[in-house]
All heavy atoms as an XYZ file, in Angstrom:
677
protein
N      -3.549    -14.634     14.113
C      -3.699    -15.176     15.460
C      -2.398    -15.106     16.240
O      -2.394    -15.331     17.441
C      -4.243    -16.589     15.396
C      -5.602    -16.645     14.784
N      -6.729    -16.171     15.432
C      -6.021    -17.054     13.573
C      -7.766    -16.337     14.654
N      -7.379    -16.871     13.515
N      -1.332    -14.801     15.540
C      -0.047    -14.648     16.205
C      -0.079    -13.484     17.199
O       0.480    -13.571     18.288
C       1.039    -14.403     15.153
C       2.401    -14.850     15.561
C       3.379    -14.760     14.403
O       3.120    -15.361     13.346
O       4.389    -14.073     14.591
N      -0.761    -12.407     16.824
C      -0.869    -11.252     17.714
C      -1.635    -11.639     18.975
O      -1.231    -11.281     20.085
C      -1.549    -10.063     17.006
C      -0.618     -9.500     15.931
C      -1.931     -8.974     18.005
C      -1.236     -8.417     15.079
N      -2.709    -12.388     18.828
C      -3.501    -12.812     19.984
C      -2.662    -13.645     20.948
O      -2.785    -13.494     22.171
C      -4.728    -13.594     19.529
N      -1.812    -14.493     20.414
C      -0.946    -15.304     21.283
C       0.065    -14.431     22.022
O       0.288    -14.610     23.216
C      -0.230    -16.385     20.470
C      -1.147    -17.505     20.011
S      -2.033    -18.334     21.364
C      -0.680    -19.099     22.227
N       0.648    -13.461     21.319
C       1.640    -12.580     21.950
C       0.998    -11.654     22.970
O       1.565    -11.385     24.020
C       2.356    -11.736     20.890
C       3.364    -12.487     20.091
C       4.087    -11.561     19.133
C       5.121    -12.315     18.335
N       5.876    -11.458     17.446
N      -0.179    -11.147     22.648
C      -0.812    -10.139     23.487
C      -1.495    -10.706     24.730
O      -1.468    -10.082     25.778
C      -1.822     -9.331     22.665
C      -1.198     -8.483     21.575
C      -0.334     -7.361     22.125
O      -0.656     -6.797     23.180
O       0.688     -7.063     21.478
N      -2.150    -11.867     24.601
C      -2.960    -12.358     25.725
C      -2.978    -13.874     25.880
O      -3.804    -14.386     26.627
C      -4.407    -11.906     25.530
O      -5.000    -12.641     24.477
N      -2.116    -14.544     25.144
C      -2.161    -16.007     25.096
C      -3.525    -16.486     24.607
O      -4.077    -17.468     25.089
C      -1.801    -16.620     26.443
C      -0.377    -16.365     26.828
C       0.045    -17.175     28.006
N       1.437    -16.882     28.284
C       1.937    -16.708     29.484
N       1.158    -16.826     30.537
N       3.203    -16.437     29.646
N      -4.093    -15.687     23.685
C      -5.363    -15.988     23.029
C      -6.554    -16.009     23.990
O      -7.530    -16.716     23.771
C      -5.272    -17.300     22.257
C      -6.180    -17.310     21.053
O      -6.436    -16.282     20.450
N      -6.683    -18.483     20.697
N      -6.485    -15.188     25.035
C      -7.567    -15.093     26.015
C      -8.566    -14.027     25.558
O      -8.268    -12.834     25.627
C      -7.008    -14.731     27.388
C      -8.084    -14.553     28.438
O      -9.270    -14.651     28.165
N      -7.660    -14.272     29.656
N      -9.765    -14.417     25.103
C     -10.728    -13.451     24.569
C     -11.287    -12.488     25.618
O     -11.831    -11.447     25.273
C     -11.832    -14.322     23.985
C     -11.730    -15.610     24.706
C     -10.266    -15.789     25.046
N     -11.145    -12.796     26.881
C     -11.687    -11.944     27.947
C     -10.604    -11.115     28.651
O     -10.868    -10.472     29.665
C     -12.432    -12.796     28.987
C     -13.590    -13.585     28.387
C     -14.638    -12.670     27.799
C     -15.778    -13.464     27.187
N     -16.678    -12.645     26.400
N      -9.411    -11.103     28.101
C      -8.301    -10.376     28.716
C      -8.564     -8.866     28.707
O      -9.084     -8.320     27.744
C      -7.002    -10.674     27.977
N      -8.189     -8.227     29.808
C      -8.245     -6.766     29.913
C      -6.887     -6.318     30.442
O      -6.450     -6.739     31.509
C      -9.379     -6.297     30.855
C      -9.357     -4.782     31.000
C     -10.737     -6.774     30.350
N      -6.225     -5.459     29.664
C      -4.896     -4.994     30.044
C      -4.923     -3.809     30.991
O      -5.971     -3.188     31.212
N      -3.769     -3.489     31.542
C      -3.635     -2.379     32.491
C      -4.022     -1.037     31.871
O      -4.503     -0.147     32.558
C      -2.210     -2.308     33.016
C      -1.840     -3.468     33.898
C      -0.403     -3.354     34.368
C      -0.027     -4.586     35.157
N       1.377     -4.566     35.555
N      -3.786     -0.886     30.583
C      -4.117      0.362     29.880
C      -5.487      0.257     29.193
O      -5.750      0.944     28.218
C      -3.030      0.706     28.875
N      -6.338     -0.625     29.709
C      -7.691     -0.850     29.190
C      -7.708     -1.384     27.766
O      -8.587     -1.064     26.977
C      -8.540      0.413     29.315
C      -8.720      0.843     30.746
C      -9.620      2.046     30.852
C      -9.719      2.441     32.316
N     -10.467      3.677     32.497
N      -6.750     -2.239     27.447
C      -6.774     -2.958     26.177
C      -7.713     -4.147     26.379
O      -7.668     -4.792     27.414
C      -5.393     -3.490     25.798
C      -4.283     -2.484     25.807
C      -3.497     -2.474     27.109
O      -4.013     -2.958     28.135
O      -2.370     -1.970     27.102
N      -8.548     -4.404     25.384
C      -9.565     -5.447     25.514
C      -9.329     -6.600     24.556
O      -8.895     -6.411     23.424
C     -10.947     -4.883     25.198
C     -11.604     -4.068     26.283
C     -10.939     -3.668     27.429
C     -12.921     -3.676     26.140
C     -11.559     -2.911     28.402
C     -13.563     -2.910     27.114
C     -12.878     -2.536     28.235
O     -13.504     -1.783     29.196
N      -9.682     -7.780     25.039
C      -9.747     -8.965     24.202
C      -8.414     -9.628     23.934
O      -7.369     -9.210     24.418
N      -8.506    -10.670     23.148
C      -7.318    -11.482     22.886
C      -6.241    -10.732     22.121
O      -5.069    -11.065     22.210
C      -7.701    -12.773     22.168
C      -8.328    -12.605     20.810
C      -8.759    -13.963     20.260
C      -9.387    -13.840     18.896
N      -9.742    -15.167     18.370
N      -6.637     -9.668     21.388
C      -5.660     -8.872     20.644
C      -5.213     -7.629     21.419
O      -4.397     -6.866     20.924
C      -6.242     -8.448     19.292
C      -6.532     -9.601     18.405
N      -7.793    -10.152     18.308
C      -5.746    -10.326     17.597
C      -7.761    -11.166     17.464
N      -6.524    -11.303     17.018
N      -5.792     -7.418     22.616
C      -5.445     -6.288     23.467
C      -5.557     -4.957     22.712
O      -4.610     -4.195     22.555
C      -4.060     -6.472     24.083
C      -4.007     -7.614     25.078
C      -4.861     -7.319     26.307
O      -4.416     -6.634     27.201
N      -6.093     -7.808     26.352
N      -6.750     -4.671     22.253
C      -7.032     -3.503     21.423
C      -7.493     -2.343     22.297
O      -8.400     -2.493     23.123
C      -8.112     -3.842     20.374
C      -7.619     -5.000     19.490
C      -8.465     -2.616     19.548
C      -8.698     -5.605     18.618
N      -6.877     -1.186     22.084
C      -7.257      0.019     22.826
C      -8.465      0.677     22.169
O      -8.701      0.537     20.966
C      -6.098      1.008     22.859
C      -4.927      0.525     23.677
C      -3.845      1.572     23.731
C      -2.673      1.089     24.554
N      -1.611      2.092     24.614
N      -9.190      1.439     22.967
C     -10.379      2.123     22.457
C     -10.035      3.065     21.303
O     -10.785      3.177     20.332
C     -11.066      2.900     23.572
C     -12.377      3.520     23.138
C     -13.168      4.095     24.289
O     -12.581      4.391     25.346
O     -14.388      4.256     24.110
N      -8.884      3.720     21.376
C      -8.463      4.630     20.306
C      -8.329      3.903     18.969
O      -8.627      4.468     17.913
C      -7.136      5.306     20.651
C      -7.198      6.218     21.854
C      -7.065      5.486     23.195
O      -6.705      4.279     23.229
O      -7.361      6.122     24.224
N      -7.890      2.662     19.021
C      -7.751      1.866     17.799
C      -9.116      1.560     17.197
O      -9.287      1.598     15.972
C      -6.993      0.576     18.085
N     -10.090      1.267     18.045
C     -11.440      0.989     17.560
C     -12.030      2.243     16.914
O     -12.620      2.178     15.826
C     -12.352      0.492     18.709
C     -13.777      0.281     18.220
C     -11.807     -0.787     19.314
N     -11.842      3.377     17.552
C     -12.337      4.648     17.005
C     -11.708      4.911     15.643
O     -12.391      5.301     14.689
C     -12.057      5.796     17.990
C     -12.930      5.639     19.238
C     -12.286      7.157     17.328
C     -12.538      6.533     20.395
N     -10.410      4.679     15.541
C      -9.709      4.881     14.267
C     -10.218      3.927     13.186
O     -10.435      4.333     12.041
C      -8.212      4.725     14.463
C      -7.424      5.154     13.269
C      -5.958      5.349     13.584
O      -5.545      5.123     14.727
O      -5.241      5.723     12.653
N     -10.431      2.683     13.542
C     -10.982      1.709     12.579
C     -12.350      2.170     12.081
O     -12.638      2.066     10.886
C     -11.112      0.338     13.224
S      -9.565     -0.544     13.391
N     -13.170      2.659     12.993
C     -14.496      3.135     12.602
C     -14.404      4.302     11.627
O     -15.149      4.350     10.647
C     -15.307      3.539     13.836
C     -15.772      2.343     14.641
O     -15.896      1.239     14.131
N     -16.025      2.561     15.912
N     -13.484      5.213     11.872
C     -13.322      6.367     10.975
C     -12.849      5.933      9.594
O     -13.377      6.387      8.579
C     -12.317      7.355     11.562
C     -12.847      8.159     12.708
C     -11.785      9.110     13.238
C     -12.274      9.843     14.467
N     -11.237     10.706     15.041
N     -11.871      5.056      9.559
C     -11.284      4.628      8.290
C     -12.231      3.719      7.504
O     -12.342      3.837      6.286
C      -9.928      3.919      8.530
C      -9.414      3.248      7.268
C      -8.907      4.905      9.073
N     -12.923      2.832      8.202
C     -13.720      1.799      7.525
C     -15.220      2.055      7.518
O     -15.967      1.276      6.934
C     -13.446      0.436      8.175
C     -12.000      0.030      8.038
O     -11.493     -0.057      6.932
N     -11.328     -0.191      9.150
N     -15.660      3.100      8.199
C     -17.093      3.380      8.258
C     -17.874      2.370      9.079
O     -19.075      2.191      8.891
N     -17.202      1.714     10.006
C     -17.849      0.727     10.878
C     -18.363      1.413     12.138
O     -18.081      2.593     12.375
C     -16.857     -0.388     11.245
O     -15.645      0.208     11.731
C     -16.521     -1.251     10.046
N     -19.089      0.673     12.944
C     -19.632      1.214     14.196
C     -19.316      0.294     15.364
O     -20.156      0.056     16.237
C     -21.143      1.427     14.055
C     -21.478      2.499     13.031
C     -22.954      2.779     12.981
C     -23.193      3.867     11.936
N     -24.574      4.301     11.899
N     -18.097     -0.224     15.350
C     -17.691     -1.102     16.439
C     -17.558     -0.314     17.729
O     -17.255      0.872     17.725
C     -16.344     -1.755     16.116
C     -16.391     -2.759     15.014
C     -17.353     -3.707     14.791
C     -15.435     -2.931     13.971
N     -17.031     -4.455     13.684
C     -15.864     -4.001     13.160
C     -14.250     -2.292     13.648
C     -15.153     -4.450     12.067
C     -13.537     -2.726     12.546
C     -13.986     -3.798     11.765
N     -17.757     -1.014     18.832
C     -17.550     -0.448     20.166
C     -16.346     -1.147     20.785
O     -16.018     -2.286     20.411
C     -18.788     -0.676     21.037
C     -20.004      0.059     20.520
C     -21.195     -0.209     21.400
C     -22.407      0.512     20.819
N     -23.604      0.210     21.566
N     -15.733     -0.491     21.730
C     -14.557     -1.089     22.378
C     -14.916     -2.435     23.009
O     -14.137     -3.383     22.957
C     -13.993     -0.115     23.417
C     -12.656     -0.493     23.919
N     -12.245     -0.212     25.190
C     -11.606     -1.136     23.335
C     -11.016     -0.663     25.363
N     -10.607     -1.224     24.255
N     -16.101     -2.537     23.562
C     -16.533     -3.791     24.194
C     -16.623     -4.946     23.193
O     -16.527     -6.112     23.581
C     -17.876     -3.607     24.896
O     -18.877     -3.225     23.966
N     -16.754     -4.641     21.895
C     -16.778     -5.697     20.879
C     -15.454     -6.463     20.830
O     -15.415     -7.587     20.328
C     -17.088     -5.114     19.492
C     -18.494     -4.646     19.343
N     -18.844     -3.627     18.487
C     -19.640     -5.055     19.946
C     -20.148     -3.435     18.564
N     -20.652     -4.289     19.443
N     -14.400     -5.862     21.330
C     -13.091     -6.533     21.332
C     -13.061     -7.737     22.261
O     -12.158     -8.566     22.175
C     -12.000     -5.540     21.726
S     -11.814     -4.200     20.546
N     -14.045     -7.836     23.145
C     -14.134     -8.992     24.039
C     -14.843    -10.174     23.370
O     -14.851    -11.276     23.910
C     -14.852     -8.604     25.332
C     -14.097     -7.590     26.196
C     -14.990     -7.073     27.314
C     -12.816     -8.191     26.751
N     -15.416     -9.946     22.209
C     -16.035    -11.018     21.424
C     -14.953    -11.601     20.519
O     -14.375    -10.879     19.713
C     -17.178    -10.436     20.581
C     -17.802    -11.482     19.680
O     -17.153    -11.875     18.676
O     -18.944    -11.886     19.951
N     -14.649    -12.890     20.648
C     -13.537    -13.476     19.897
C     -13.608    -13.259     18.382
O     -12.596    -12.947     17.749
C     -13.602    -14.966     20.233
C     -14.354    -15.050     21.505
C     -15.300    -13.888     21.514
N     -14.785    -13.395     17.798
C     -14.917    -13.242     16.344
C     -14.774    -11.777     15.917
O     -14.037    -11.455     14.989
C     -16.250    -13.800     15.867
C     -16.359    -13.864     14.362
C     -17.621    -14.567     13.895
O     -18.057    -15.519     14.575
O     -18.157    -14.162     12.867
N     -15.475    -10.888     16.603
C     -15.369     -9.464     16.269
C     -13.965     -8.939     16.511
O     -13.464     -8.106     15.769
C     -16.392     -8.644     17.062
C     -17.828     -8.745     16.595
C     -18.757     -7.985     17.541
C     -17.973     -8.218     15.183
N     -13.327     -9.442     17.550
C     -11.964     -9.032     17.853
C     -11.026     -9.339     16.684
O     -10.150     -8.531     16.357
C     -11.476     -9.740     19.120
O     -10.165     -9.376     19.430
N     -11.240    -10.472     16.038
C     -10.422    -10.817     14.865
C     -10.594     -9.782     13.758
O      -9.624     -9.328     13.150
C     -10.796    -12.200     14.324
C     -10.312    -13.344     15.192
O      -9.398    -13.139     16.021
O     -10.852    -14.453     15.041
N     -11.841     -9.391     13.495
C     -12.102     -8.392     12.449
C     -11.478     -7.036     12.792
O     -10.858     -6.391     11.951
C     -13.609     -8.206     12.238
C     -14.283     -9.357     11.551
C     -15.203    -10.136     12.223
C     -14.009     -9.660     10.220
C     -15.836    -11.202     11.593
C     -14.628    -10.713      9.582
C     -15.539    -11.484     10.277
O     -16.166    -12.542      9.659
N     -11.660     -6.618     14.040
C     -11.147     -5.313     14.460
C      -9.624     -5.313     14.423
O      -9.003     -4.359     13.934
C     -11.676     -4.940     15.855
C     -13.211     -4.793     15.813
C     -11.028     -3.658     16.367
C     -13.877     -4.746     17.179
N      -9.007     -6.373     14.919
C      -7.544     -6.454     14.921
C      -7.000     -6.440     13.495
O      -6.009     -5.758     13.207
C      -7.076     -7.711     15.648
N      -7.642     -7.173     12.604
C      -7.194     -7.204     11.205
C      -7.319     -5.817     10.576
O      -6.409     -5.344      9.888
C      -7.997     -8.238     10.416
C      -7.592     -8.311      8.967
C      -6.387     -8.903      8.590
C      -8.390     -7.770      7.978
C      -5.992     -8.953      7.260
C      -8.009     -7.819      6.640
C      -6.810     -8.409      6.287
O      -6.425     -8.452      4.979
N      -8.453     -5.155     10.828
C      -8.658     -3.807     10.272
C      -7.617     -2.839     10.810
O      -7.047     -2.031     10.062
C     -10.063     -3.313     10.609
N      -7.329     -2.924     12.098
C      -6.347     -2.014     12.683
C      -4.930     -2.339     12.204
O      -4.131     -1.444     11.940
C      -6.426     -2.035     14.211
C      -5.579     -0.966     14.830
C      -5.772      0.376     14.507
C      -4.565     -1.284     15.719
C      -4.979      1.368     15.060
C      -3.778     -0.290     16.274
C      -3.992      1.030     15.935
O      -3.202      2.016     16.487
N      -4.637     -3.612     12.051
C      -3.315     -3.994     11.548
C      -3.099     -3.470     10.126
O      -2.008     -3.030      9.778
C      -3.141     -5.515     11.599
C      -1.733     -6.041     11.328
C      -0.730     -5.488     12.336
C      -1.723     -7.562     11.370
N      -4.143     -3.472      9.312
C      -4.045     -2.891      7.960
C      -3.735     -1.399      8.033
O      -2.931     -0.889      7.254
C      -5.333     -3.119      7.176
C      -5.465     -4.508      6.627
C      -6.565     -4.640      5.582
N      -7.551     -3.579      5.650
C      -8.861     -3.742      5.757
N      -9.363     -4.947      5.786
N      -9.675     -2.724      5.808
N      -4.379     -0.698      8.956
C      -4.096      0.729      9.150
C      -2.645      0.907      9.572
O      -1.933      1.767      9.041
C      -5.054      1.347     10.190
C      -6.484      1.373      9.652
C      -4.600      2.747     10.588
C      -7.542      1.681     10.702
N      -2.205      0.085     10.503
C      -0.816      0.158     10.986
C       0.173     -0.144      9.871
O       1.215      0.502      9.774
C      -0.610     -0.807     12.147
S      -1.529     -0.342     13.626
N      -0.162     -1.109      9.036
C       0.730     -1.476      7.935
C       0.869     -0.317      6.949
O       1.951     -0.079      6.418
C       0.235     -2.731      7.229
C       1.265     -3.347      6.315
C       0.891     -4.748      5.893
O      -0.273     -5.127      5.917
N       1.878     -5.530      5.510
N      -0.190      0.436      6.757
C      -0.114      1.583      5.847
C       0.801      2.676      6.412
O       1.334      3.484      5.669
C      -1.509      2.147      5.566
O      -2.005      2.858      6.684
N       0.985      2.687      7.719
C       1.839      3.682      8.378
C       3.273      3.197      8.593
O       4.151      4.001      8.875
C       1.252      4.043      9.734
C      -0.046      4.749      9.616
C      -0.540      5.147     10.966
N      -1.808      5.815     10.819
C      -2.723      5.870     11.749
N      -2.503      5.305     12.916
N      -3.856      6.485     11.525
N       3.476      1.901      8.490
C       4.803      1.331      8.737
C       5.778      1.751      7.639
O       5.397      1.846      6.469
C       4.712     -0.193      8.815
N       7.009      1.977      8.030
C       8.020      2.457      7.085
C       8.240      1.506      5.926
O       8.284      1.918      4.779
C       9.337      2.715      7.814
C       9.272      3.899      8.739
C      10.585      4.144      9.432
C      10.447      5.335     10.365
N      11.672      5.615     11.073
N       8.384      0.224      6.210
C       8.683     -0.720      5.133
C       7.495     -1.618      4.771
O       7.622     -2.527      3.974
C       9.907     -1.564      5.471
C       9.694     -2.486      6.659
O       8.548     -2.609      7.135
O      10.673     -3.078      7.111
N       6.342     -1.355      5.369
C       5.089     -2.066      5.073
C       5.100     -3.543      5.428
O       4.199     -4.283      5.061
C       4.676     -1.905      3.600
C       4.663     -0.486      3.083
C       3.677      0.370      3.809
C       3.641      1.761      3.186
N       3.447      2.816      4.133
N       6.123     -4.002      6.131
C       6.175     -5.412      6.534
C       5.224     -5.661      7.702
O       4.822     -4.736      8.412
C       7.599     -5.795      6.941
O       7.932     -5.177      8.180
N       4.876     -6.909      7.906
C       4.008     -7.270      9.024
C       4.710     -6.960     10.349
O       4.082     -6.467     11.288
C       3.597     -8.757      8.938
C       2.825     -9.177     10.177
C       2.772     -9.007      7.687
N       6.008     -7.208     10.420
C       6.758     -6.914     11.644
C       6.710     -5.422     11.970
O       6.503     -5.035     13.122
C       8.203     -7.384     11.507
N       6.876     -4.588     10.964
C       6.808     -3.141     11.181
C       5.386     -2.710     11.542
O       5.190     -1.839     12.385
C       7.285     -2.389      9.941
O       8.667     -2.570      9.763
N       4.407     -3.325     10.909
C       3.013     -3.015     11.227
C       2.711     -3.364     12.679
O       2.019     -2.620     13.376
C       2.079     -3.774     10.293
N       3.255     -4.485     13.154
C       3.037     -4.886     14.548
C       3.683     -3.889     15.503
O       3.128     -3.581     16.554
C       3.563     -6.295     14.793
C       3.337     -6.769     16.210
C       2.045     -6.949     16.700
C       4.404     -7.020     17.055
C       1.828     -7.367     17.998
C       4.185     -7.451     18.360
C       2.894     -7.619     18.831
O       2.691     -8.027     20.106
N       4.828     -3.336     15.139
C       5.467     -2.306     15.974
C       4.562     -1.082     16.074
O       4.407     -0.509     17.150
C       6.830     -1.919     15.430
C       7.891     -3.017     15.587
C       9.245     -2.599     15.068
N       9.751     -1.352     15.626
C      10.270     -1.200     16.856
N      10.349     -2.232     17.644
N      10.714     -0.030     17.251
N       3.941     -0.678     14.985
C       3.007      0.445     14.997
C       1.789      0.079     15.846
O       1.310      0.868     16.663
C       2.586      0.849     13.567
C       1.503      1.914     13.592
C       3.787      1.345     12.770
N       1.297     -1.149     15.672
C       0.149     -1.675     16.461
C       0.422     -1.554     17.946
O      -0.447     -1.178     18.719
C      -0.056     -3.131     16.051
C      -1.223     -3.867     16.664
C      -2.403     -4.000     15.944
C      -1.121     -4.470     17.913
C      -3.476     -4.719     16.474
C      -2.185     -5.176     18.448
C      -3.361     -5.300     17.726
O      -4.416     -6.009     18.250
N       1.645     -1.848     18.339
C       2.052     -1.798     19.752
C       2.391     -0.386     20.210
O       2.698     -0.166     21.366
C       3.266     -2.694     19.971
C       3.026     -4.151     19.740
C       2.445     -4.859     20.901
N       3.339     -4.730     22.025
C       2.969     -4.772     23.293
N       1.730     -4.967     23.590
N       3.834     -4.634     24.263
N       2.374      0.557     19.275
C       2.681      1.937     19.631
C       4.160      2.239     19.651
O       4.592      3.236     20.200
N       4.958      1.375     19.026
C       6.414      1.531     19.034
C       6.934      2.294     17.841
O       8.058      2.723     17.825
C       7.083      0.153     19.115
C       6.688     -0.697     20.306
C       7.295     -2.086     20.189
C       7.116     -0.043     21.601
N       6.144      2.437     16.829
C       6.449      3.150     15.585
C       7.846      2.872     15.150
O       8.394      2.968     14.253
C       6.180      4.632     15.713
C       4.723      4.868     16.044
C       4.437      6.322     16.222
C       2.990      6.489     16.632
N       2.535      7.768     16.834
């Protein structure tokens, strides 16, 4: 829930300038990637649902953590934000 506070002040209906949706400010590309990796069928609009947004954000953060250099949560969050 720390990400939700940083990204949108935990606002489940937030929409960012780059079309990030929900309290975790998730981009459509992230949802597509989660679906490919996890075999899910989430839609970008699901990010506006507070409960589904938690699942999608967690799934994407796991993907980001696998790509992070040191596998720490801080590094995973940098990947999540596109900072690599």
